Every structure is written in C-alpha cells, then in structure tokens.
N, C-alpha and C positions, 0 to 999 in steps of 0.2 A: 258245536252238536257232539256229544255225548251218541256214543253208537250204540246203539236201543240192541240186547241179546236175540235171538234167534228162539220160539217157538219152540224147540225142537233141545236146547240148551238147557231149557227150564225142566227138563222132563228129570225123572231123577227113580231108577227101578231100585227098588232093595229087594235083592234077592236071596236066594240060598239054595244050597247043590240037597240039602237035607230039610227035613224038620226039625222042630224043636230047637232051633239055635236061638229064637228070640226076634225074629224078622220082624213080626206085627207091634211087638212090644218097643221095637226100637223106629218100624215107620210112626206110630203111635209120638212117641217120644220126642222124633226128630222133627216130626211137622208142627208139636207145638213149639218145642225151641228155637222153627224159623219163625215162627208167626210170631215170638217171647222179642226176638231181635226185628222186630218191625216189617219182616216179611209176607206179601199176601201169596199165601198157601190152602193148594188145594192137598188132601189127601186121598188117595184112588184105591176101595182095596179090590183087588181085582181074582181072592180067591174063593173062587165061588163055594169051592165044596166047603171047607171049612173057615167061611167068613168071617170075623170076629171085630174088627174096629170098630164095628158101634157097640160093640157088648163093652171094647175094653174102657170107652168112652162115652158110656153111660148111655146112650143116643137110642130114641126110637125114630126112626128117620119114618117119612110118611111114603116115602119110596125108594126103590133100590135098583140095583144093576139090574134084575132081573124084569124090569118094567120096558126096561130099555133093548136087553135083548129078547123083549116079547115082540118089538114096535111099538108099543104104547107110551113108548117116550121117547125123548132124547137124551142125551148127557145134563146138560146146563138146566134138564128140568126135574132131576133126583139128588141134586146138588142138598144138602142138608147143612148146616149151620152150626159151628161146634165153639162155646166161647167158658173160660171157665170163672172163677167166681173175682177175679182178680180186671178179666174184661178182653182179657188175651183171646184172641179167637182167628178160626182157621173154618172150611170147606172141605167138606166129607163126601164123596158117594159110597157109598157102601152096598155092599154083596150084598147076597143071598144066598145063607147058608147053606148047606145042603141040598141044594140043586143040581150041583157037577153040571151045569150047562157051558161052564168057560171050553170045560174039554171036550164037550161035544161037538163045540161050533166049528165053523168052515174057516177055510184063510182068510179068502173074502168078507166074513161078518169078519174076522180077526184083525184086519187087516183096515176096518173100517171103523170100530173100537178105538182101534193105536190113531188113527186119523182125526176120526173126533176128540181125544186128547191132546193131538197136537191144538187144535183149535182153537180150545179150553185154554188154552195154555198163554195165548197172550193175554189171556188176562192176571195171569198170574206172576208172582216173583220165583216162584216155587210151583211141581207139582209129583208127588213123592205117588209112585204104582206100586201099592205092596203084592204079590203075586204070588200066587203059587210056589212050594218049596218044589224042586225034580226042576227036569232037563221038556216038559210034554211040549207039545208046538205052540200051543194057546202062550205059557211064559215065554217061550225064544221070539219067539212073532211079534208078541205087546212092547217085548223088551228092544228089540230089533226097533229102534225110534231117532237114535244117532244125537240124543243123549249120553247123561252118565249111566252106569250100573253100578252099585253098590255092594258088592255081594259081601254075605254076613256067615263070618263061622267063628268056630270057639275052638280050644284048646284041641278036641276030643280027634281022634285022628281018622275016624269017620267024615268027622264032617272035613276035616283038612281034605279026604277026596274026592267027597261027592263036589265040593267048592271047587277044589280044581275039574271037575266033566262037566260043570255050569259054565267056567270060564272057556274051557275048550271049546265045546261048542259054537257059543257068544262069539270069538275068534271064528270058526271057521263060516262062522256067517255074515259076518263083518272084522274082519285083523283092524283097523283101524277104531274097533271099539273103544268107548271110553271108561274103562275098567278100574275100578277100586278096591281095598278091603277093609273090613271093618270085622277086629278080634271080641268080641261081645262074650260077657261072663266069665271073665279069668278073676283069676287069685290078685295077683301083681300085674301092671306092668310089666315085667318082664315077659311075666307067661305068653304075655299077650304077643309080647315082640321074638319071642321063638316060637309061637305060630305062624305069625305073618313071614318071618325067613324060611319055616318048608315050603308055605304055599310059591314065596318066592321064589326058591331056590327049583320049584319045581316048572312054575313057566317058564323063567329062563332059561332052564335046561332044554323043554321039551316045546315051548309055543314059541320062543325067543321074542319073550313077554316081562315089563317089570311091574307091574301094575302097583301102585303107591300104596300103602299104610295111609287109610286117613283118621281110624280112629280105635282107640281099646276101649273098652268101655267094662267096668270090674264088677264082679260079682257083689250084688248088693242084695240085703234080707228087704228091703225097702220096695225092692221093685217088687216080690211079690206081695207085699203088701198093697201096693196102688193099685196093679189089673186085682188081688179081690173087692177092692172099692170102688172100682169100676171109673176111676178118676188117670191123668197122665201123672207120671210122676212128679217132669213139676210146678204143678201144683199141687200137690199131697205133701211131699217132700222135696220141696225143691235146692236145700241143700246134701241131698242124700249125695252123694260118690259119685253113682253111676249118671246122677241128674247132672251134674257137673262132665263128665265124662263126654254127654251126647252134647250138650250146652258147647262144648270145644270143639266137636263136630259139626256143627250145626256152621258156629266161625272159621271152620277150615274150607267149609264150603262154598264160603259167601266173599270169605278172602277176595 
C-alpha cells in the first residue's frame, strides 16, 4: 500500500524577500498548472495588505479571509471555486485587500491560521500559500509549517539580497526547512542560472545550506496581457514561453 504524504508536505509557501518579483502571478499560474496536471489544488492569498489573487483570476468571492479573522467563518467556509473555460479548476481562499489585519494578528491567531491550513491540506494534493513580501512575523510564522518554501527572486541585486535575508530568517527558525529557488522574469535561462549561482554561493558560504533551483521563468510580454485580462496565463496564452516554464516547474514539484 502506497504511503500517503503528510498534510504538512502538501503545503508550499511562495515567498519573496521583496515585492515586485512576480510572486502572486507565479502563485496563480502554478496553481493553475498543478490543477491542469490533475492535482487537487488550493491557493491561499495571505497578503491581506495587498491581496489580489482574486483580481488576477477575475473572481468576485462571496467571502474572504477577513471573515475568518473576524471570527465569523472558518477557513473551509470561505473557499471560492475557480474554473477556466476548459474546465480546469482549483480552489481559492481570497485575502481582504487593504485591511492590513494579518500583520496585526497575535502569534496565537497566526498559529491557529497555519494549523487550519494544515487541517485543510488533507483534502488537497497541494496547498499554495501566497504570502506578503518580506520577513514580518506573519510571513515567517505561516511559512513555518513543515512543508516546502519556494523563494522567488529576479536577477536584480536587491532581489538577491532580500531573498537571502528571507532564507536566513527561515533557516534560523527551522534549520531543516525545505527551501528552493525560482528565478523569475529573466531574459534568458543563462541569466537565471547566473542569479541562482549568486544566491547559492551566499547561502553555502554563510548559512551552510544549498537550496536547489527548481525553476527559471523567462520574461514574456504575454504575462502582462494575461494579468490585464484577469486570466491565468495558461488559459489565455497556453503556449507562451513563461507558461511552459511554469508547467515545467509544476512537473518538478510533483515528480
């Protein structure tokens, strides 16, 4: 009998040290790619200050994370179902943009939210957590779930510095954290490998870890078009180069 993966192992945080690296777009596109491959997928929008997963998907959720945080609902109560025109679907827990409530939550409330996501993970193959950029307590606590953490960076030197800061803090909290790297929005694969080599050298030299590279997403003008159309890239431009890059990432995560 095949051993079933633990709920914790199904959790994947999509993190970044700084904003503007395409973290939410990647979360949306990866969720769609995993669902396209037949995986039961939940996408949790935990960036309450700038929540916009629902906007990128063109959704108008009846309820969102704000109802959970106010005590008016449980996490399963605020799940919204997304389906594209081809019938590919996944679930979404929308954030509450502009509330800023997550940043002011107590540690006990954050741990309760994290444990609630673990409980829900038993019903899915993958639960993606799109959290705020940076290293505030809400991000670090929700990321400390025993699953996978994917750190998104670009070729920008400041992105590298901030990604390293996130990794350092995550390793400080949990030395055995499962951290890997995605380099987004680079002109060529070689540029992505160069950026990865820089973060790898820093992590090996100072933290004594070697986080693997799991994906390079090349710059693609069709990404901007899909965001403006409020559609996932795989639905609007399935043959786009960036779409193929994310599909390759999804395949690596499920191999």
